[in-house]
N, C-alpha and C positions, 0 to 999 in steps of 0.2 A: 386423427389421434391427438389427444390432449397431452400437454406437457405436465411437468411437476406442479405447476400452479393452476391446473385446470384450464379454463379458457382465458386467463389473464393476458396471455400473449397471442391469442387468436384474434389479431387485429381486424381481419375481414369477416369474422364470425361464420366461417364455413365449416367449422368442426375439425379442421385439420391444421396443423402447424406447417407453414411453408418454410423453406430454408431461411428466409429472412426472419420469420417469427421465432424459429429455433435459435438462430444466432442472437436475437434480442434476449431470449430467455437465458441462454448461456452467458451472455455478457452481464446480465443482471445478477445471476448466481455468482459469477466470478467476482463481481464488485461487492456483493453481500458478504461473501466469505473472506473478503479482505486479502485476496491473493497478492495484490500489489503491495499492501502494507507488510505482508509476511516476508517479503524479500528485502526489506529495508533494515539497515543496522540500527542499533540503539542511537548512534550518533545522528543518523539521518532522520530518525523519528523525532529527535530533539531539535531538528532544524539546523543542525551543524553539517558542514561539508568536510569530510575527512581529509580531502586534498588541501583545503585551506588550512586546516589545523596543522598539517605537516610543515607548512612554511612559517608558522608562528614560532617565536622563541618559547622556551619551556615555561617561563613565568606567565606569559600572556596566554598560552594554551591552557595552563592550569586554571587560570582565572575564568576563562571562557567555559571550560568544562564544569567548574563549580557553579557558575551562574546558571548553567543549564540543568543543574541538579544531578550531575553525574560525578562519580568518584574518579578524579584524575589519575589515581594510582592504578586503576584497572586498565589503563590504555598505555600502549608502548608505541611511541612515535620515533 
């Protein structure tokens, strides 16, 4: 049985997808759909660590958020 991408993940060219080949296809789809990115917050996508921001003083935190292109007034720490 061929997967969603035809024979792309049929590594041994036997016409069937083994468990490993199915897992490779699933992993590829998961990565393509950006499932990992979807679970990140806007702060994390900007390269900021929310935990580190909590320990900064308000003025420093505001500057870091502005430098990252984010509106500091949208965040409550």
